[in-house]
N, C-alpha and C positions, 0 to 999 in steps of 0.2 A: 544456485541463483534462486532468489525468492522475492515475492512481493510481500511487503509488510503493510497491513491495514491498521491505522491508529487514529486516535483523536488528538488534535493539537490543543494548545493552551486555551483557545477560544471555544473549544467543544466541537469544532468541525472535523469531519472525517477526511483523512488524507491517506495516500499510499506512497511507498518508496520501493525501489527495486535495489536489492542488495545482492552483491556477488559473493562467491565463496570466501574470498579473502576479507570480507566485512565492509568493503567500500560500497557506498551508495552511488549508483551510476545514473539513476533517474528518479524523479519524484513528481507528484501531482502538480506542483506549482500553484495550486489553488485548493481551498478547502471546500468541502461539500456538506450541505446541511443534512442530507440523507445518506445513510450508509449505502443504500442501493445505487445511488448515483456514483458514489466512489467506486463501488464494485464494477459498475459499467465502465468507468474510466480505465480500470485495470484490464478489463476484457478487450477494450479497444487497443491498448498498448500491447497486451500479451499476444494477441493473435494465436498462433499455434505453438508458441514457445513452451518449453517444458518447465517453466518456473512454477513453484508452488505459491500459494497465498497463505500467509500467516496472520492471524488476527492478534495484534499486539495488545489489544485491550483485555485479552484473556490471560496475559502473563502476570504472574505474581512477583512483585518486586522483592 
C-alpha cells in the first residue's frame, strides 16, 4: 500500500492511496495549492499506517 503525491491537470497537488493490486482505495477529493498542505492531508489520513509516500512528479514517463 502506498500514498501517491501528484499534480492534477490544473496544477494542484493531490494524493491517492493505492493498494498492492494497483487499485486506488482513497483519494484527496480536492486539490491543494501548496504541496505542504497536501502532505498534511496524507498525514491526517495515514495516522500510524505503514503505507509509503511516493512523489509521482518525480517519475519519468
